[in-house]
N, C-alpha and C positions, 0 to 999 in steps of 0.2 A: 587111452590106456587106463585100465582099472586101478583104483587106489589099492595099495597093499593092505592086508589085514594086519592086526597087531602082532600076531605070531610071525608073519613074514618080515615085518619091520624089525622085530627083535633078532631074528636070524641074520638079517642084512647087517645090523649094527654090531652083533656080538663079536665077530672075528676082528673087524677093524678097531673096535674099542679096546679089546684085550691086547692086541698087538701094540696099539698106540701107547697105552699106559705102561705096559711091560717093558718095551724097548726104551721108552723115555727114562724110566727109573734105572734100568740096567746101565744105560749110557752114563748117568751120574756116577754110578758105582765104579764102572770101568775107568773113567777119567780120574776119579779120586784115587783109585789104586795106582794108576800111572804116575800120579803126582805124590805118592807116598802114603796114602791112607788105605789100610786094608780092612776097615770096619765093616763095610758092606760085604766083603768076601767072607770074613769071619762069621757074619750073621747069615750066610747062605743066601744072600740076595742077588748075587751075580748069576742069575739063572733066568731063562726065558719061560720058566713055568709060571703062568699068570697067577696061580693060586697064591704064590709067595708075595704077590704085590697087590692083591685085591683088598680094598677097604670096603667092608660090607655096606657102609653108608654112602661113601663118596663114589664108589665104583658101580654099585648095584642099585641101591635105593633111590638116590637123588636123580641119576640119569634116567632110570626106569620111569619114575614119576613124571619127569619132564617130557619124556617121550610119549607117555600116555596122554598127557595134557596138551601136547603139541607146542610146548614152550621152547625156550632157548636151551639147547643141550649143554649141560655143564656137569662136571664131576672131577674126582681126584682119586689118586691111588695112595697106598701106604708109602710114605716117603722112604727112600733108601737111606739108611743111617750113614752120615759122613761126619767124622771128627776133624774139623778144619785145623785143629792144632797139630795134627799129624802130617799135614801137607808141608812140603819142603819150603814153600813161600806162601803161608796161609792166605794173606790178603790178596795176592795176585792170583794164586791158583784157584781160589774160591770162584773167580770169574769164569775160568775155563770149566770147572765142575758144573757151575750153574748153567752155562750155555750149552752143555752137552745134551741136556734134555730137549730143549726147543730145537737144537740142531738135529737130533734124532727124529723128531716129528717132521721137520722139513724134508729129511731124506725119505722118510716113509711116505710123505705126500707125493713125492716124485715116483716112488715105486708103485703106489696105487694109481697114479696117472698112467704109467706104463701098462698096468693091468687093464685099465679101462680102454686103452688104445688097442691092446691085443684082443679084448673081448669083442670089439666091433667086427673082427674078422672070423669069429666063431659062429657055429650054427645057432639059430635063434633060440633054441631051448636052453643053451648054455650062456649065450651072450647077455641076455637081459639080467639074470640074477647076478652075474659077475660084474656087469656094468653098474647095477645098483650098489653092489658092495664097494666098487672102486670109488663111487661118488661119496658114499658114507666114509670111506677111508680118507679121501681128500678133505672132507668136511671136518671130521673129528680131529685129524692131525693139524689142520689149519687153526682150529679153535684152541687146541691144547698149546700149540706153539705161541699163538698171540696172547692168550690169557697168561701164560707163564712168563711172558716178557713184560707184563705190567709191573712197574717198579714198586711193588708192595711186598715187604718180607712177610712170610718166608717163601713167596714165589721166586722163581729163578731170576726174574727181572729185579726183584728186591735185593737178592744176593749179589747180582752184578753191580747194582748201585752202591751197596755197602763196600764192595771190593774196589770200586773206582773213586769213591769219595775220600777226601782227606780224613785221617784217622779220627780226629775229634768229632767230625760230622758223621762218620761211619758208625761210631759207637752210639751216638744219639739216635741215628736212623734205625739201627738194628733193634732198638727197644720197641719198635712197632710190631715186631714179630709175633708176640702173643695175641695181638689183635687182628692179624692179617686175615685169618679166615672169616672173622666177623665183618671186616671191611668188605671183603669180596662178596659175602652173602648179602650184605646191605646193598652193594652196587647191583647185584643180580635182582634182588627183590624190588628195587626202585626202577629197574629198567635202564639204569645208567650204564651198566656193563655192556648191554646190547648196543647202546648208542656209541660207546667207545670203540667197540669191535667192528661195527657195521662197515665202515669205509675200508679199513685194511683187509677185512675178511672178504669183502666183495671184490676188491682189487686183486687179491691173491687168487681167489677162485676163478676170476675172469682170466687171469694170466694162465692158470693151469688148464682151463677149458680150451683156450686158444692153442696152447702148446701141444696138448694131446688130443685135440679135436673131440672132446667129450662135452655133450650138452648138459653140463653140470646143473645150471639153473632150471633147465627143463625137467630134470629128473629128481632134483632134491625135494620137490613138493610131494613126491610119491613116497618118500622114505622118512619124512618127518611129520 
């Protein structure tokens, strides 16, 4: 099978990436609204329009450069605004709001798995592009889910940790938030992030490959 061109790779990744970041952020906003905070709704962020959620650097520049260089795909969207003080039970509800994003990525991974399963029964001219896109969808949603579960504020895992820790520890831990992005970029630059994610990512993709009969590891080399 011939390797995809750069344009084909961009087309293959564009839809899965946009859906992954958009639904992830909207999920945070909807769950926050359910628990009493309408900040995201008032800001017009409860929409599936990806333009509202795109961060020029995190959504376009960084993933694009990593894709061109063949490195570990990593990026972020413009966070949905949440005022935790408006939640009915701020410390507890923060956990549900935080988990909504990775939960949305988990759901989307299963949807892309179904797409990949269906693609295998389509004619060849339609099957391969859709199969490539389904593998990209599985891959990006798995990475977003796992990265966001790392317990570093302001990642979702960090918010979960703050919500679950006793109040004095939670206050101290939350002070890491201004440095969270730099911590993650440092982990990425040193290769530590890839090592942290390798085992759970491989296990998750192996499970999805088995569940939906998709040759994930055989195809991922052509799209990255």
